[in-house]
C-alpha positions in Angstrom: 128.2 79.8 111.2 125.4 82.3 111.0 124.7 84.6 113.9 121.2 84.9 115.3 120.8 88.4 113.7 121.9 87.2 110.3 119.6 84.2 110.6 116.6 86.4 111.5 117.3 88.7 108.6 117.5 85.8 106.2 114.4 84.3 107.6 112.5 87.5 107.3 113.5 88.0 103.7 112.3 84.4 102.9 109.0 85.0 104.7 108.4 88.3 102.9 109.2 86.6 99.6 106.8 83.7 100.4 104.0 86.1 101.4 104.5 88.1 98.2 104.3 84.9 96.1 101.1 83.9 97.9 99.6 87.3 97.1 100.7 86.9 93.5 99.1 83.4 93.5 95.8 84.9 94.7 95.9 87.8 92.2 97.2 85.9 89.1 97.8 82.2 89.5 99.2 81.6 86.0 101.9 84.3 86.6 102.7 82.9 90.0 103.1 79.3 88.6 105.2 80.7 85.7 107.4 82.5 88.2 107.7 79.3 90.3 108.8 77.3 87.3 111.1 79.7 85.5 112.7 81.6 88.4 115.3 78.9 89.1 116.1 78.7 85.4 116.6 82.4 85.2 118.8 82.3 88.3 120.9 79.5 86.8 121.3 81.5 83.6 122.4 84.5 85.6 125.1 82.6 87.6 127.9 83.0 85.1 127.3 86.7 84.9 127.4 87.0 88.7 130.7 85.0 88.7 132.2 87.3 86.1 131.1 90.4 88.1 132.8 88.9 91.2 136.0 88.3 89.3 136.0 91.9 87.8 135.3 93.3 91.3 138.3 91.3 92.7 140.6 92.6 90.0 139.5 96.2 90.7 140.1 95.6 94.5 143.6 94.3 93.7 144.4 97.3 91.5 143.1 99.7 94.2 145.2 98.0 96.8 148.3 98.1 94.6 147.8 101.8 93.7 147.2 102.8 97.4 150.1 100.7 98.7 152.7 103.6 98.5 150.3 105.9 100.4 149.8 103.3 103.1 153.5 102.8 103.5 154.2 106.5 103.8 151.4 107.1 106.3 152.5 107.9 109.8 152.0 105.0 112.2 151.4 106.9 115.4 147.7 107.6 114.8 145.3 106.9 117.6 
């Protein structure tokens, strides 16, 4: 569940995006309509690359955790 602060941030991003699109619509309506039609297509084409990046990031996090495991085990536990 979203907290109120996260919801407000998400709502503000969406509102700013909508206002920017409205300004683009007033300045250049063909470009705004082109963006409205092709932005979801470009987003769907980018999804596999985002998924691959997520997997690569997870592999590097696992490698980092494995490499730092001996240091974490040898670290003194009485830190405050």
